[in-house]
Structure formats: structure tokens, C-alpha cells
C-alpha positions as CSV (number, residue, x, y, z in Angstrom):
1,M,84.2,170.8,-100.9
2,S,86.4,167.8,-100.7
3,F,88.4,166.4,-97.9
4,P,91.6,164.4,-98.1
5,S,91.2,160.7,-97.6
6,A,92.2,159.4,-94.3
7,V,95.5,157.4,-94.3
8,A,95.1,154.1,-92.4
9,P,97.9,153.3,-90.0
10,P,100.2,150.4,-91.0
11,P,99.4,147.0,-89.5
12,A,101.4,146.1,-86.5
13,A,104.3,143.8,-87.3
14,R,103.7,140.2,-86.2
15,R,106.0,139.2,-83.4
16,V,108.0,136.0,-84.0
17,P,107.5,133.6,-81.1
18,M,110.5,132.9,-78.9
19,W,110.2,129.2,-79.5
20,F,111.0,129.7,-83.2
21,W,114.3,131.3,-82.4
22,L,115.2,128.5,-80.0
23,V,114.4,125.8,-82.6
24,L,116.4,127.6,-85.2
25,A,119.4,127.9,-82.9
26,L,119.1,124.2,-82.1
27,V,119.1,123.3,-85.8
28,V,122.1,125.4,-86.5
29,V,124.0,123.9,-83.6
30,L,123.1,120.4,-84.7
31,L,124.2,121.1,-88.3
32,L,127.5,122.5,-87.1
33,A,128.1,119.5,-84.9
34,A,127.2,117.1,-87.7
35,G,129.6,119.0,-90.1
36,I,132.4,118.9,-87.6
37,T,131.9,115.2,-86.8
38,A,131.8,114.3,-90.5
39,T,134.9,116.3,-91.2
40,V,136.7,114.6,-88.3
41,L,135.6,111.2,-89.5
42,L,136.6,111.9,-93.1
43,V,140.0,113.2,-92.0
44,R,140.5,110.1,-89.8
45,R,139.4,107.8,-92.5
46,F,140.9,109.2,-95.7
47,G,143.7,111.7,-94.8
48,G,145.4,113.8,-92.3
49,G,148.4,111.6,-91.9
50,P,148.8,108.4,-89.9
51,V,147.5,108.1,-86.3
52,K,148.4,105.9,-83.4
53,G,147.6,102.3,-84.1
54,D,147.8,102.5,-87.9
55,V,149.6,99.7,-89.7
56,A,153.0,100.6,-91.3
57,Y,154.8,98.6,-93.9
58,T,158.4,99.4,-94.8
59,L,159.3,98.6,-98.4
60,R,162.7,98.3,-100.0
61,V,162.6,99.4,-103.7
62,T,165.1,97.9,-106.2
63,G,165.4,97.7,-110.0
64,K,163.7,94.8,-111.7
65,D,167.2,93.2,-112.2
66,G,167.9,93.5,-108.5
67,A,170.2,96.5,-108.9
68,A,169.6,99.9,-107.2
69,A,166.5,101.7,-108.5
70,D,166.9,105.3,-109.7
71,A,165.1,108.1,-108.0
72,G,162.5,108.4,-110.8
73,A,161.5,104.7,-110.4
74,V,161.2,105.1,-106.7
75,E,158.9,108.1,-107.0
76,R,156.7,106.5,-109.7
77,T,156.4,103.4,-107.4
78,R,155.4,105.7,-104.5
79,T,152.8,107.4,-106.7
80,L,151.3,104.2,-108.1
81,L,151.1,102.6,-104.6
82,L,149.3,105.6,-103.3
83,D,146.9,105.5,-106.2
84,R,146.2,101.8,-105.5
85,L,145.4,102.4,-101.9
86,R,143.0,105.3,-102.8
87,R,141.3,103.1,-105.4
88,L,140.9,100.4,-102.8
89,G,139.3,102.8,-100.4
90,V,141.5,102.0,-97.4
91,G,141.6,104.4,-94.4
92,R,144.2,107.1,-94.2
93,P,146.4,106.0,-97.1
94,N,149.9,107.4,-97.0
95,V,153.1,106.4,-98.9
96,T,156.2,108.4,-98.1
97,A,159.9,108.1,-99.1
98,V,162.1,107.7,-96.0
99,G,165.3,107.0,-97.9
100,P,166.7,106.7,-101.4
101,D,165.4,103.2,-101.7
102,T,162.8,102.9,-98.9
103,L,159.1,103.7,-98.8
104,K,156.8,103.7,-95.8
105,V,153.2,102.7,-96.4
106,T,150.7,103.5,-93.6
107,A,146.9,103.1,-93.4
108,A,144.1,102.3,-90.9
109,H,145.0,99.1,-89.0
110,E,141.7,97.4,-89.9
111,D,142.8,97.6,-93.6
112,A,146.2,96.0,-93.0
113,D,145.5,92.9,-95.0
114,R,143.9,94.8,-97.9
115,V,146.9,97.1,-98.0
116,R,149.3,94.2,-98.1
117,S,147.4,92.7,-101.0
118,V,148.3,95.5,-103.3
119,L,152.0,95.8,-102.4
120,S,153.2,93.7,-105.3
121,P,154.6,94.7,-108.7
122,G,151.4,93.5,-110.6
123,N,153.2,92.1,-113.7
124,L,150.4,90.6,-115.9
125,T,151.0,88.2,-118.8
126,F,148.8,85.9,-121.0
127,R,150.4,82.8,-122.3
128,L,149.4,79.6,-124.1
129,A,149.8,76.5,-121.9
130,T,151.5,73.7,-123.8
131,A,151.7,71.1,-121.0
132,Q,150.8,70.7,-117.3
133,T,151.6,68.3,-114.4
134,M,150.6,68.0,-110.8
135,A,153.4,69.4,-108.6
136,R,154.7,67.6,-105.6
137,P,152.6,68.7,-102.6
138,T,154.7,70.7,-100.2
139,D,154.5,74.0,-98.4
140,Q,158.3,74.2,-97.8
141,P,160.4,75.9,-100.4
142,G,163.6,74.3,-99.2
143,G,167.1,75.9,-98.9
144,D,167.2,79.6,-98.6
145,C,164.5,80.2,-101.2
146,K,162.5,82.7,-99.3
147,S,159.5,84.9,-100.4
148,G,160.6,88.3,-101.5
149,A,164.2,87.4,-102.6
150,Q,165.5,89.7,-105.3
151,A,166.3,88.7,-108.9
152,P,170.0,88.5,-109.7
153,A,171.5,91.0,-112.1
154,S,172.7,88.0,-114.2
155,A,171.5,84.4,-114.4
156,D,175.0,83.1,-115.1
157,S,176.3,83.2,-111.5
158,P,173.2,81.5,-109.9
159,L,173.2,78.9,-112.7
160,A,176.9,78.1,-112.1
161,S,176.2,77.9,-108.4
162,A,173.2,75.6,-109.0
163,R,175.3,73.3,-111.1
164,Q,178.0,73.1,-108.5
165,K,175.6,72.3,-105.7
166,L,173.8,69.6,-107.7
167,G,176.9,68.1,-109.3
168,E,177.4,67.9,-113.0
169,S,176.0,64.4,-113.3
170,V,172.7,65.3,-111.6
171,Y,172.4,68.5,-113.7
172,Q,173.0,66.7,-117.0
173,A,170.6,64.0,-116.0
174,A,167.9,66.6,-115.3
175,A,168.6,68.4,-118.5
176,A,168.1,65.1,-120.4
177,L,164.6,64.4,-119.0
178,T,161.9,64.2,-121.6
179,G,159.2,65.3,-119.0
180,P,158.0,64.7,-115.5
181,E,156.7,61.2,-116.5
182,D,160.3,60.1,-117.3
183,P,161.1,57.3,-114.9
184,K,164.5,58.9,-114.1
185,A,162.8,62.2,-113.0
186,A,161.7,61.0,-109.5
187,Q,165.3,59.8,-108.7
188,L,166.9,63.2,-109.0
189,Q,167.7,64.8,-105.7
190,G,169.5,67.9,-104.3
191,F,167.2,70.6,-105.7
192,D,166.0,71.4,-102.2
193,R,169.4,72.9,-101.4
194,L,169.1,75.6,-104.1
195,S,168.2,79.2,-103.4
196,C,165.4,81.2,-105.1
197,A,167.9,82.8,-107.5
198,E,169.4,79.3,-108.4
199,I,165.9,77.8,-109.0
200,A,165.0,80.8,-111.2
201,A,168.2,80.3,-113.2
202,L,167.5,76.7,-114.2
203,P,166.2,76.1,-117.7
204,P,162.4,76.2,-117.8
205,A,162.2,72.6,-119.2
206,M,164.2,71.4,-116.2
207,Q,161.9,73.3,-113.8
208,F,158.9,71.5,-115.4
209,A,160.3,68.0,-115.6
210,V,162.0,67.6,-112.2
211,P,159.4,66.7,-109.5
212,A,161.7,67.8,-106.8
213,I,161.3,71.4,-108.0
214,T,158.1,72.2,-106.3
215,C,155.5,75.0,-106.8
216,A,156.6,76.3,-103.4
217,M,160.0,76.9,-104.9
218,L,158.8,78.3,-108.2
219,N,156.3,80.7,-106.5
220,R,159.1,82.2,-104.4
221,R,161.0,83.4,-107.4
222,P,161.3,87.2,-107.5
223,A,158.3,88.8,-109.1
224,G,159.1,89.7,-112.7
225,A,161.8,87.1,-113.0
226,L,160.1,85.4,-115.9
227,P,160.9,86.9,-119.4
228,N,158.0,87.9,-121.6
229,D,159.7,86.9,-124.8
230,A,160.5,83.3,-124.0
231,G,158.8,80.1,-122.8
232,V,158.6,79.6,-119.0
233,T,157.4,77.2,-116.3
234,A,155.0,78.6,-113.7
235,C,152.6,77.3,-111.1
236,G,149.0,77.7,-110.1
237,D,146.9,75.7,-107.6
238,S,149.6,73.0,-107.2
239,V,149.8,72.5,-111.0
240,K,153.0,73.2,-113.0
241,Y,152.5,74.6,-116.4
242,R,154.8,74.7,-119.4
243,L,154.0,78.0,-121.1
244,D,154.8,79.8,-124.3
245,A,156.1,83.4,-124.5
246,A,153.7,86.1,-123.4
247,K,151.2,87.1,-126.2
248,A,149.7,90.0,-124.2
249,T,150.8,91.9,-121.1
250,G,149.7,94.4,-118.6
251,A,150.7,97.1,-121.0
252,D,147.7,96.0,-123.1
253,V,145.2,96.6,-120.3
254,E,142.9,99.6,-120.3
255,D,141.2,98.9,-116.9
256,A,140.2,96.1,-114.6
257,E,137.1,95.7,-112.4
258,A,135.9,93.3,-109.7
259,A,132.5,91.8,-110.4
260,L,130.3,89.1,-109.0
261,N,129.5,86.5,-111.7
262,K,126.0,85.4,-110.7
263,D,126.2,82.4,-113.1
264,I,129.0,80.8,-111.2
265,G,128.4,82.5,-107.8
266,R,132.0,83.7,-107.6
267,W,133.9,87.0,-107.7
268,T,135.8,87.6,-110.8
269,V,138.1,90.3,-112.3
270,I,137.0,91.7,-115.7
271,I,140.0,92.9,-117.8
272,R,139.3,95.5,-120.5
273,F,142.0,95.9,-123.2
274,T,143.3,98.8,-125.2
275,P,142.5,98.5,-128.9
276,S,145.8,97.0,-129.8
277,G,145.7,94.8,-126.7
278,Q,142.2,93.6,-127.8
279,D,143.7,92.4,-131.1
280,R,146.5,90.5,-129.3
281,W,144.1,88.9,-126.9
282,A,141.7,87.8,-129.7
283,A,144.7,86.4,-131.7
284,L,145.8,84.4,-128.6
285,T,142.4,82.9,-128.0
286,E,142.2,81.9,-131.7
287,E,145.6,80.2,-131.5
288,A,144.6,78.5,-128.2
289,L,141.2,77.3,-129.3
290,H,140.3,74.2,-127.1
291,Q,143.5,74.7,-125.2
292,Q,144.3,76.5,-122.0
293,V,145.5,80.1,-121.7
294,A,147.4,80.8,-118.5
295,I,146.9,84.3,-116.9
296,L,149.9,85.1,-114.7
297,V,150.2,87.9,-112.1
298,D,153.7,88.3,-110.8
299,D,154.8,85.0,-112.4
300,E,152.1,82.9,-110.7
301,V,149.2,81.4,-112.6
302,V,146.0,82.9,-111.2
303,S,143.7,81.4,-113.8
304,A,144.0,78.9,-116.7
305,P,140.7,78.7,-118.7
306,T,140.2,76.5,-121.6
307,I,139.3,78.6,-124.6
308,Q,136.1,77.4,-126.3
309,A,135.8,80.2,-128.9
310,V,137.7,83.2,-130.2
311,I,137.2,86.0,-127.7
312,T,136.9,89.5,-129.1
313,G,135.8,91.2,-125.8
314,D,137.0,91.3,-122.3
315,A,139.1,88.7,-120.4
316,E,137.8,87.3,-117.1
317,I,139.8,86.0,-114.3
318,S,138.1,83.6,-111.8
319,G,139.0,80.8,-109.4
320,G,142.1,80.4,-107.4
321,S,142.3,82.9,-104.5
322,L,139.5,85.1,-105.9
323,D,137.0,83.8,-103.4
324,T,136.0,87.1,-101.7
325,K,135.1,90.6,-102.8
326,D,138.3,92.0,-101.1
327,A,140.5,89.6,-103.0
328,A,138.9,90.4,-106.4
329,S,139.0,94.2,-105.7
330,A,142.7,94.1,-104.7
331,L,143.6,92.2,-107.9
332,A,141.5,94.6,-110.0
333,V,143.1,97.6,-108.4
334,T,146.6,96.2,-108.9
335,L,146.1,95.4,-112.5
336,G,144.1,98.5,-113.3
337,S,146.8,100.8,-112.0
338,G,149.6,99.2,-114.1
339,A,152.7,97.3,-113.0
340,L,155.2,99.0,-110.7
341,P,158.3,100.2,-112.4
342,A,160.5,98.5,-109.7
343,Q,160.7,95.5,-107.4
344,V,159.3,96.0,-103.8
345,T,160.0,93.9,-100.8
346,I,158.3,94.3,-97.4
347,T,161.2,94.5,-94.9
348,A,159.1,95.4,-91.8
349,T,155.6,95.5,-90.6
350,D,154.9,97.8,-87.6
351,T,152.2,99.7,-85.8
352,V,152.3,103.5,-85.7
353,G,153.1,104.5,-82.1
């Protein structure tokens, strides 16, 4: 006779101690608090619109010839500027249109200087330097030649005005100069009465040869005033350069990056070219062997290296104002984003109230 096996009762469930639930609840609360804090910080840093105390720049947007910019150019300018600010990593970047020709740029106040450093057109050109001379040392542009003046729609009117202010005898004497070393060059006066537009309208050879035309004057010409397809005069570090037509431009650039060159202990900007741009850059370095190539950004010479060999790789900008990481990063961002399709002029700097 068999008997059914006894069924053992199930083991009693283990009770979870109260302290476990308290610790779990505390962890959840801490995680939620951390998430909320991080979200608030990210919104305050990178988005959510301007807050009280942020810097605000008002920009007037015009065409490259000084005429009114069309709506498409204004919108592309807005988009490119916002892209630059985001690449630069400034806090709370915003660029909004507040009128048909006006943009408002806002960002965290601690980033005000970095924001301002990328509010330029960013026109890049590479040119062979054919001559150079030390410019007369002065920080004063003279006349009404102010930073940010707009390029005239035509050079004829400013040139006529310049000739009238100078007098025909002075203008003709300046035009006849063989170079800045000409004994008659130092005797010519009256150029300090000219406006930015009038200085920009003078022949490049005259701009180079007349000592009274200073780098302070030339560097206040409207950005983009220099033609790419002709010889020009431009300045860098108190040196005036006579330059050939541009052999490569910003359109040939694929990207730009700030990097610390440990060999020279300085920040530099590395420029990578498109395939066709690489060919143009290599051809320029071959033409300029043992001569200087001037690299211009917005018509100012930022670097003028002497070419020691044909360069089939990247270009490198160093020296000048590139003495900090911020300066190099701002230039790399400006060049990497491409030039603005319009002129921009800062008309006001405010604080968000």
C-alpha cells in the first residue's frame, strides 16, 4: 500500500528591509534633481532664448556694393551667423531678424568678445606679395574714415571727390610716384582729409606709394572692398603690401581648424582645401617660391609667410592676432563657415534687460 508524498509548504518570502526602499527613493530623487539641474543649465547655456544680462548686438545688413540687401541674402546671413556661434560654443546663441535689413544677435554676456569676433564677413583671399614697405605708425585713420563704413556702389564718385579734396596737382604728383622710397612721396599732404570710401577708390599703386596713406586708413576700408581679380594694396602688422590678384579664395576652402603648433608654441589655423582649391593653392606656392604669399581676411593681411617649397597640402595661418586659443578658434569658425553673402555693420551693443 502506497501513500501520497507529502507536499512541502513554500518557503516564506524574504522581506525587503525598510532601509532598502529609503535608499532607492533617495537615489531616484537625486537622479531627478540632477536631471532637472542639467536640463536647466543646458537650456541656460545653449538655448531657450536670451535672458536678462545677455549681450545683444544689432547688425545692419547691406549688399556687398553698399546697396540694400535682398531678403534671401539677409536670411542666409542670419543662418551663417547662427552656425558660427554654435560652432564656437557660445552660450545661448540667437540670431533673429528684427527688420528687413536688421539682425539682432544675442548670447551669454561672458561670451561677448567671442561673439563679436565672428561678426565679420570672413572674405578670404591668397595673393602673391610683390612689394612691401613699413607704414607710417599711427592709430588715427584721419577724416571721417571710420570702421564699418560701407562700400560705395561706384568708385567714380568717391574718386572724383578725393581728387577735388586733394587738388589736381597733388593727385597727379601722387599718381606719378615710383614707390614709397621716391623723395617726393613724403612731401604729399591732404590724404588725412579723405573718407574711407575715398581712400578705397584711390589707385592701389597710389595707396602703396604715399606714406600719408596709413594702415589705419586702409584697414578701415569696407570689408570686401578689394576686388579678387586685380592687384591691390593691403596692410598687416604695420606693413603695407603690394599684392597680385587673388589666386585662391574662401570658395576653395573645405574646412578650417584651430590647432596649437607645438614647434613654435603658438596657436594656428589649419586650412583644408577642396580638390580644385588644393590645385590652385599648390600652383600659387610654386609661383611664389622664395617669395611671400599674403593671406587676407576681410582685406587685412593676417599672415604673409615666405614659401620655401611647393605646398601640396593644407595652408597654415599663424602670427598676427592669433595669440590665443579664442582668437584662433574664432578665425577658424569664420573661415570654415564660409563668407557672409552680405556686409554687416554693428550699429549698437546692448544688454538684454
